[in-house]
N, C-alpha and C positions, 0 to 999 in steps of 0.2 A: 812612496813617491809623493809625500805630502808637499804641497806647494808647487808642484810641477804643472806647467800649462803647455798643452799641445794643441795646435790648430790645424784642422783640415777645413779649408775654406774654398768655396766656389762662388763665382758671380757671373752675371750676364750683363752685357751692355744694354742700357736702356734705349728704347726706341726714341726717335725724334719727338719733340714737343708737338702737341695737337691742340686744337681749339676746344674740343669736347671729348668726353670719354667714348662716345660713339665712333670716333675716328681712330681709336687705338687698334692695333693689330691684335689678333687672338693672343691670349696669354701663353707664354712658353710653358710655365708650370701650371697646368690645368688642375682644378680641384679634383681630389680623389686620393687614392692610395699610391704612394711612391715608396721607393726603397733607397736608402743610402748604404753604401758598402765600401769597405776598404780592404786592400790586400794585406795591410799591416806593414810593419817595418821592425827595426830593432827594439822599439819601445812598445808599440801598440800591436796586438795580435789581429788577425783577420776578423772582420765583423760584418754583419748585415743587420740593418734595422729598418723595419717598415715604419712609415709615418703617413698621416693623412693631412693633406692640404685642404683648408676650408674653402668655401665659396669665395669668389672675389667680392669686393664691396659693392653692394647695390644701394647707393645713397638715394633714398626716395624723395627727399625734399631739397636737393641741391639747388635747383633752379630758383627756389623761393628765398634763397639766402644771399642774394647779391648785395643786400644791405642789411646790417644788423644794428639794431638800436640798443645802445648801452642801458637805456632806461626801461626798455620793454623786455629785454632778455631774448633768448633764441632757443628753439627746440630743434635738435638735429635728429633725423630718423634714418634708419636703414632697414633693409629686409633682413630679419634675423634667421630666416629659414636656412637650415643646413649647418648652422654653427653648433659646436659642442661646448660643454662647460670649460674646456681647456682653451677656447678661443677668446682672446681679449681684444676689445676695441679701445683704441686711444683716440680721443678727440682733442686737438690742440688748436687754439686760436692765437695767432701771432698778430698783435696789434702794433700801434705806434709805441716807441720807446722800448725798454728792456723787459717789460712785464708781459707775460702771456698766460692764457688759461689752459690748463692741462687736466683732462678728465679721463680716467681709465675705468672700464666696467666690463662685465661679461658681454661678449658679442651677442649672446642670446637675448639681451635686453631690448635691442632694436631702437633705443631712444636715449638721449641725454638732453638735459635742460641746462643751458647756461643762464644762470639767474642774473637779474640786474645787479645785485650786490657783488657778484663775481665780476661782471663786465665793467662795472664802474671803476675797478682797480686798473683797467687797461686804458692807455691813452687812445683817443680816437685816431683813426687813420683811414684815408681814402684807398690805401693799398694794403689792407690787412690780408692775412691768409688763413683759411680754415682747412684743417687737414684731418682726415680719418685714416687710421692705420689698423690693420688686423694682424695679430701676431699670436704666438702661443703664450700660454701662461708663463710668467718668468721662472717658474720652477719646473719646466719641462726638461726632464733628463732621460737618458738611456745609459746603459752600462756597456762598456767595451772591455774586452779582455786585454790584459797586459801581456807582452811577449814572454816574460819569464813565468810569472804566476800572479794570480789575483786579478782584480778588475778595477775599473775607474769609472765613476759617474761622469757623464758627458752632457753638456748643454746642447739642446737642439733648438735652433731658432730660424725663423723666416719672418718676412715683413712684406705685406701688400699695403699700398697707400694710395690715396686719392686726395688731391688738393683743389681748392677753388679760391679765386680772388674774391674778396668781399670788401665792402666799405663799412668800417666800424664807426658808427655815428654816435 
C-alpha cells in the first residue's frame, strides 16, 4: 500500500473566546494516559493504541509580554514540569507584514529567547500575536494492522495552543 493515505480524524468545537486563560472551562482532553482505538474496516484492521497527553501550557511570563521591543528582544517562559522528550513547544510571533518568528524546541526547555536580530526582521505592529503550541514530536508514529496482512506506520498528532495579543515595537 505504498503511497496510500487513510485518515481517522476527530475534533471538538472550541469554547467561546475569553479575556484570560483563567476564564477557560476545564480541558476536555485532560493530561494523562488515553487510548485511541478503531474497529477497523476493509483496509485497516482493529487497533488500540495508548498515548499520553502532556500538561496544558503554563505560560509563566505571559502578563509581562504585552509589549515586545524589537531592539531588546524577548524571553518567553513556561513551566516545563511534566513534559517528556517527545513533547515539542512551538513559539510563533506574528508581527506586521508577512514575516513572523517561528521557534521550535523541546517543551522540557521551559524557555525561548527571541533575539533582537530575529525581531528586527519583523515589522512593528500594535496588534501582533504571540502563540505557544505544545504538540508531539513530528516523528510520533504508531503501527496499525492492515485488514489483509502486514501493518502501516500511522502519524499521531494533537495540538494545545495559547495566544496573546502583543504590541511589537
